[in-house]
C-alpha positions, 0 to 999 in steps of 0.5 A, a space after each residue: 417272612 419265614 414260614 412257621 414249622 408245623 412241628 416246632 423245632 425239637 418235638 415228635 409227633 406224639 409228646 406225653 402231657 401228664 397231669 400231677 399233683 404238684 407239677 413243680 415237685 414233679 418236674 424236680 423228681 424227673 431231673 433226678 430220676 431220669 436227668 430231665 432237663 427243664 425248658 420251661 414253665 408257666 405259672 398261674 393262679 396260686 402258683 400252680 403251673 398252667 404248662 411246662 416242659 422237660 426234656 428227657 433224652 431226645 423227647 419232651 415231656 409236657 406237664 400241668 397241675 391238676 385243675 379238678 374244676 376243669 376235669 384235670 386230674 392226675 393218676 392218684 385222684 383216678 386211683 391208678 393210670 391205664 398208660 405206661 410211658 416207655 423210656 429207652 436209656 442207655 442202662 436201665 438197671 442203673 436208671 431204675 435205681 436212679 429212679 427209686 432212689 429219687 423216690 419211684 416204687 419199683 413195680 417190675 425188677 429190671 430183667 431180660 425179656 424175650 423181645 431183646 430188652 432188658 426191661 423194668 417197671 416203676 410208678 413215680 410219686 405222681 402215679 404215673 407209671 414208667 417202663 425203662 428199657 435198654 435194648 440188648 439183642 436183635 430178634 426176628 418176629 419169629 425169634 420172639 415169639 419162640 422165646 415167649 412160648 418158652 416162658 413159664 406161665 405168670 403166677 397168679 396175683 394174691 
């Protein structure tokens, strides 16, 4: 009898598991925005998804519908999320444009950052925050610290 793998094939040690008001719609958005491939879905009562998963790049993202009666709500119900999902891609500029065309809201335009990435942020229609990055330069920690010191101070929010 074969031994069961403690971490299933294709999975990583950490896997985001998002609660969405409309998980089925979120799957369709992630397909359009990030090229997600649906792996599975498990419908439950009233058509809500009890569990679903998609693959984006080399990583799995799990999804579930909101079930407020069990304390499971998404970022819109919470009026925001302190979590940002970081996604490395081949072309952050093109990926941000694709996500915005699919319905995401651009929070921070993609630009070159002091740590060597082209980087930007967006919010998906379900309230989840994403950062997109393409690594463009290898820097030492000392080079990053020096570049950070040379940055202009942020403008205050109004």
